[in-house]
N, C-alpha and C positions, 0 to 999 in steps of 0.2 A: 754360509750355512752353519759354521761352527758357532758364530755369535747367536744365531737363532736357537740352536740346541742348548747352549749355555744359559740363555735367558729363560728358556722353558724349564730347565732343571732348577734354576733359582726360584722361579715362580712356584714350581711343584714343592720344593723344599719349604718355602715360606708358607704355602698352603697347609702342608703336613704339620708344621710347627704350630700354626694357628689352630688347627683342629685338635692337636694334642693338648694345647693349653686352654681350649675353648670350653670343654665340658668337664670341669673339675668336680662339680656337684650335680648329680643326676637324681631326679625325683621320679619314682615309679608309683603310680596310684593303683592299688589293687583292691578288688572286692572278693577275692577267693575263687572267682570263676576261672575256668580253664584258660580262656583267652587272656585274662589279666595276668595269670601266672606265666603264660608264654611271652607276654609283653615284658614282664619282670625279668625273664631269662634274657631277653634282648638287651634290656637296660643293664643287667649284670655283665653281659658280654662286652658291651661298650665301656662300662666302668672299668672292667679288668684290662681291656686293651689300652686305655688311656690313663691308667692309674688314678682313677677318679673315686670319689666317695659316692656311695649309693644310699639314697634315702627312700625308704618304703613307707608309704602313708596309706591308711585306710580311714574311711569316713563312716561314723555311726550316724546314719540318717535319722533325723528326728521323726517322731511319730507325727502323722498328719493331724491337723487341728481337729478333725472330725473324730479321731480316735481318742481324744483327750476329753475327759468330763469337765464340766464347769465346776470349779471349786471356790470356796470363799477365799477372799484375799487373806494372805498370811498363812494359809494352810500348807502343809508339807506335800511333796509330790506323792501321788498315789503309788501304792506298792508295786503295781504292775509296771509303772513307768520306771521305777528304780530297777525292777527285775529285768526289764527290756534292756536298759543301759548296761547292766552287769552281764547279761547274756551276750550282748553284742561285743562287749569288751573281752569276755572270755573266748568267744568265737574268733575274733581277730588276733588275740594273743596267741592262740593255737596256730592259726594260719601263718602269722609272722614267724613264730618260733620254728615251725616246720620248714618254711621257705629259707630262712636264714641258715639253718643247719644244712639244708640241701645245697645252697649256693656256696657256703664256705667249704663244703666238701669238694666242689668243683673249682672254686677260686679261693684258695686258703689265705691269700693276702688281701682280699677285698675288704674294704672298710664299709660296713653296713650299719645303718641306723634305722630304727623303726619308730613309728608314732601312730597312735589311734586317736582321732579327733572327732568330737561330736559336731555334726553340721552336714549340710548338703554337699555331696561329693565335689561338684564343680567349684564351690566356694572354698572348700578345704584345700583342694589342689591349687587354686589360684593364690590363696594366702600363703601356703607352704612353698610356693615356687618363687616367691619374691627374691630370695637370695640364692636361687639355683640357676644352673646354666642350661639345663635341658629337662624337659618333661617327657616321659615315655608312658603312654597309656594304650589300652586296648580298645577296639571299637567292634561291637558285634555286627554292625551292618544291618540293624533292624531298619525297616522302612514302613511306610504306610501309616496305618492307624496306631500301631503300637508306639512308633517313634513320636507321633503327634501327642499321644496321651502321656507317655512317660518322659519324653524328652531324651536327649542324648548327652551323657556326661562328656564324651569326647567332643561333641559339637560345641557345648558350652565352654569347655576349656579352650578350644581353638578360637572361639569368638571373643573370649575375655582376657586371656593371658598374653603377656608380651614376651615371655620366654620362648625360645625355640621349642617346638613340640614334635615328637615323633609318634605318630598314631599307628599302632600295629593292628592290621586288619587281615583276617584270613580270607582266602577265596571261598566263595560259596560252593558247597559240594553239590554237584549235579547228579541226579539219579539216572542210572543207565539201564 
């Protein structure tokens, strides 16, 4: 009996050590929604517990081709396109700044890095995850026609990334 207990304790200790060293770089993809911020909180909690670095990334989605006018080759980007990029950059700068301040208040020793990248969210997360140990993202749980039309960032990330992924999903609220 003693040998079984000792073996179990050693396995448990090895597992804990593996987990402690497994997630040293955690990537949280956020879009500013309440659910993505809750997923960020979970990522920060994990990062704090395991003395990991937290990387927050947001994607500036490109405008759909139908929204872009045809322009002669060699012409500069239309002003509204430049404004769109600047507006999105400003929006995400504000979101990141607010969240970093809030997280550092709760976790003063947490190492946090932020980045805003132009591209489709699943592609940005996939590219940024290449040197990370864990991805944490939120999932709204949309289904039906909305999910078919818009797609799901979480589903795309799960389908294409090779890094472990923690998908944060809230239970649907039922009306009583």
